[in-house]
Phi, psi and omega in degrees: 000137177280147174279357183281330180205154182300328185278346183093352181280146174279144179290153180294149176285165179301321181297318180296317179298314179301314181300318178300327181297334179294342183260357183261136177279164171104161181295324183297319180294314178300318177295317180296323176294316178301317178295316179298327181292344178257006182293158181293320184287121182299328181287327173291320177299314180303313180296323178294318179298315179300314181295320175304312180302329183262346179293138182301334178245020183303330181301337176299341182251029180301328180295329177289324173298313180300317180296324179296335178293349178246012181297147174293345179267124179292333174301313180293317178299314180294324179291320175299322175301320180295321177292316177305314182295314181299318180273353186049054187275095183300326182291355177265000190307307184291330175293321179286321177300322178301331179289348175298339178265003181297141181291338182282119177301318181298320179292318177302314181296321175299316180300316179300313178298321179296320177299332177298338176266339182232039185298136166232155188308322183293348181293332180300311181297320178298315179295317184296320183292340179284351172276093199289341186268144178300330178296313178299318179295319178295318179296316178299317179296323177296311183297316186280339181068027178224102176255099173106351177238154181296128180292156179253017176292144173300154187304322180295320177293324178300313180296317178301316178298316180296318179300320177296319178297320183293335182267355181292139171284163180291343179230170176081019180259010173086004182256140175287151183296000000 
């Protein structure tokens, strides 16, 4: 028997409680999720952002999702990106674009996937510019066959191409320096 409760069952963890809030209707659940999104622990904040994204009325807390895109924890930021993509939250566009300059490769990749859901035409150049080395940019231009004009590739092919460019090493791509 556990000393945590008379029945021997362990009390739920904070993460479990936060996840269960995503299934509860009503203002009290939303308020609790909003509070959880401001907790000190990054993993609890991440769980709260995920739960807000899954809650039937989570969009009422979209300002919290927008704020989470600037969170000091990369885990929270990436989870907020996933919610933005799921909701196709256009008002997050510029915040997501700013993440293309994030030092974390995982966060940049998540931002690129998110932009696929909230895409505007100017994003291709922004995403393409995030392939930081001149060799990658030159290689990408060669592959796309468009130096200086907006490409006409469908959006899915643009993202596929960008993902390939992001994974290229700086050498060995067959281009002269």
